[in-house]
C-alpha positions in Angstrom: 88.5 122.6 111.0 90.9 119.5 109.3 93.3 118.3 112.0 97.2 119.6 111.0 99.7 116.9 110.2 103.3 116.5 109.7 105.0 115.4 107.1 108.8 113.4 106.6 110.2 114.0 103.7 113.8 111.3 104.1 114.7 111.7 100.6 113.6 114.6 99.0 115.4 118.1 98.2 115.8 118.9 102.2 114.8 115.9 104.6 113.1 116.6 107.3 109.8 117.5 108.6 107.4 119.5 107.8 103.7 121.2 108.6 102.9 122.2 105.8 102.1 120.6 102.4 102.0 123.1 100.5 103.7 126.1 99.4 107.5 126.5 99.0 108.7 125.5 101.7 106.4 123.0 102.6 106.9 118.9 101.9 105.5 119.1 98.2 108.0 121.2 97.2 110.9 119.3 98.8 109.4 115.9 96.3 107.9 116.6 93.0 110.3 115.9 90.2 112.3 114.4 92.7 114.0 110.6 91.9 112.6 107.7 94.1 111.6 110.6 96.8 110.7 108.9 100.5 107.7 110.8 102.4 104.9 109.7 104.9 102.4 112.2 106.8 101.2 111.8 110.4 98.7 113.0 112.7 102.0 113.9 115.6 105.3 115.4 115.2 106.5 112.6 117.7 105.2 110.2 114.6 106.9 111.8 112.2 109.7 112.0 113.8 110.0 107.9 114.8 109.6 107.0 111.7 111.9 109.4 110.1 114.6 107.8 112.0 113.5 104.2 111.7 114.0 105.2 108.1 117.4 107.4 107.5 118.5 105.6 110.5 119.5 109.6 112.3 117.0 111.8 113.5 115.6 114.5 111.5 118.2 117.7 110.5 115.5 120.2 110.8 114.1 119.3 113.8 115.0 119.3 117.9 114.0 116.7 119.6 112.2 117.1 123.2 112.3 113.7 125.6 109.1 112.0 124.1 110.1 112.6 120.6 113.5 110.7 121.7 111.7 108.4 123.5 109.5 106.9 120.9 112.2 107.3 118.6 114.4 105.3 120.0 111.9 102.3 120.3 110.8 102.1 116.4 115.2 103.3 116.0 115.9 99.4 117.7 113.5 97.7 114.4 116.0 100.2 111.9 119.7 98.5 113.4 118.1 94.7 113.6 117.7 95.3 110.1 120.7 97.5 108.8 123.4 94.8 111.6 121.1 91.6 109.6 121.4 93.4 106.1 125.3 94.4 107.2 126.6 90.4 108.4 125.0 89.1 105.4 121.1 87.9 106.7 118.8 88.3 104.6 115.6 90.6 105.4 112.3 89.2 105.0 108.9 91.4 105.8 105.4 90.1 105.7 101.9 91.0 105.9 98.9 89.2 105.6 95.1 89.4 105.9 92.2 89.7 104.7 88.5 91.1 103.9 85.8 89.9 106.6 87.8 86.9 109.1 87.1 84.2 106.8 87.1 86.0 103.5 89.2 86.8 100.4 92.8 87.1 101.5 96.5 87.6 100.4 99.7 88.0 101.9 102.0 90.5 100.5 106.4 90.0 101.5 109.3 91.5 100.8 113.4 90.5 100.8 116.4 92.4 100.6 119.9 90.6 100.5 122.6 92.4 99.6 121.3 95.1 98.3 119.0 93.4 96.0 114.9 93.2 96.7 111.8 91.2 95.5 108.7 90.9 96.5 106.1 88.8 96.4 102.2 88.4 97.0 99.1 86.4 96.8 95.5 85.3 97.5 92.8 82.8 97.5 89.1 82.6 97.7 88.7 82.2 100.7 90.5 82.1 104.2 91.9 83.9 106.9 93.8 86.1 108.7 96.4 83.8 110.4 96.9 81.7 107.4 98.1 84.6 105.2 100.2 85.4 107.6 101.2 81.7 108.2 101.5 82.1 103.8 103.5 85.0 104.3 106.7 83.7 106.1 106.3 80.6 104.4 106.0 82.3 100.8 109.1 84.3 102.0 111.1 81.4 103.0 110.3 79.6 99.8 112.3 82.2 97.8 115.5 81.8 99.8 116.9 78.8 97.2 120.0 78.2 99.6 120.2 76.9 103.2 120.4 80.7 104.7 120.2 82.9 107.5 117.4 85.8 107.5 115.8 87.8 110.1 111.9 87.4 109.2 109.5 90.9 110.2 106.3 90.1 111.0 103.3 91.8 112.7 101.4 88.8 113.8 102.4 88.3 117.5 99.9 84.7 116.5 103.5 84.0 114.0 106.2 85.5 116.3 105.0 83.6 119.4 103.7 80.1 117.8 107.6 79.5 116.4 109.8 82.0 119.3 108.2 80.4 121.9 107.8 77.3 121.0 104.4 76.4 120.7 104.5 74.9 117.3 106.9 72.4 117.7 104.9 71.2 121.1 101.7 70.7 118.7 103.8 69.2 116.2 105.4 66.4 118.7 101.6 66.3 120.8 100.3 65.1 117.0 99.3 68.9 116.2 97.1 68.9 119.5 96.6 70.8 122.1 95.8 70.8 125.5 92.2 73.2 125.9 90.8 72.7 129.5 90.8 69.3 130.4 89.7 68.3 126.4 92.4 68.1 123.6 91.3 69.9 120.1 93.5 69.8 116.2 95.2 72.5 116.1 94.2 75.1 113.1 96.4 75.8 110.4 98.7 73.0 111.3 99.0 72.4 107.1 100.8 75.8 107.4 102.9 75.7 111.0 104.4 72.3 109.6 105.0 74.2 106.5 106.8 77.2 108.1 108.0 75.1 110.5 110.2 73.2 108.2 110.8 76.2 106.4 112.6 77.6 110.0 115.0 75.0 110.7 116.2 74.4 107.0 117.0 78.4 107.0 118.6 80.0 110.3 115.3 82.1 110.3 115.4 84.6 113.8 111.6 85.5 114.3 110.6 89.7 114.8 107.1 90.5 116.1 106.7 95.0 114.8 104.7 96.8 115.7 102.1 97.3 112.3 101.1 100.4 110.8 103.9 101.9 113.0 105.9 103.3 110.3 107.6 100.6 108.6 107.7 101.5 104.8 108.5 97.8 103.8 105.5 96.3 106.1 103.7 99.0 104.3 104.6 97.5 101.5 103.9 94.5 102.4 100.1 95.1 103.8 99.6 97.1 100.1 100.9 94.3 98.6 98.4 91.5 100.4 95.9 93.7 100.0 96.1 93.9 95.9 96.6 90.0 96.0 93.1 90.3 97.8 91.0 91.7 95.8 92.3 89.9 92.1 89.2 88.3 90.9 89.2 84.9 90.1 91.4 83.9 93.3 92.4 80.0 93.8 90.5 77.9 96.9 93.3 77.2 100.0 92.4 74.3 100.4 93.4 74.1 103.9 90.7 76.6 105.1 88.1 74.4 102.8 89.5 71.5 104.7 89.2 72.7 108.5 86.0 73.7 107.6 85.2 70.3 106.4 86.6 68.6 109.3 84.8 71.7 111.7 87.8 73.5 113.4 
């Protein structure tokens, strides 16, 4: 017996949550032939409601919300509110994601930039790299795409990246000559080449880093993941020279 699914239709003939895909009252009928339909399937009603609320900025009109659904939706709406308020304040909103096939392995990154109704997507890949390097590279690529000194909010699902900047770890590593203490020893910081570039970009611009829960209903996060996956699967990817140098130095 197949597991029941729930379909959130944000943009369609009748937006809301649907428990069936087919039929005149199903989700498919709401999006077929509808230009720029926005919808997604979930394993639970709560997940569907939370995603709908985040993307639409309001709860679905056809569902009485339970306490649990309201609680989860409220958690998710925080991200939407940050996104919405940043754009309203004239800031650039950036979503990033990176990953690789194996770790290390062929890797890619994806970026979505939003500003005053404009949208830009970026991606790239390398033949041999790591997840963390691709997460960092996504942020660097997004910030480099901003032509003038600006204020931005950057969403990443990487705790490694967000904590490294927001908690001041990267600045401390730079001040210590890219060495970090591990027990009684000093060890070279991995990915120092990319941390340096990210620090320079985040200091040139005014950037707030926000950690986003990965694969939890963020449409832009999912788009970045798709972009990174497409990039890492391309043929004849270039060499990640920074990672090659790390390997040569046994970092």
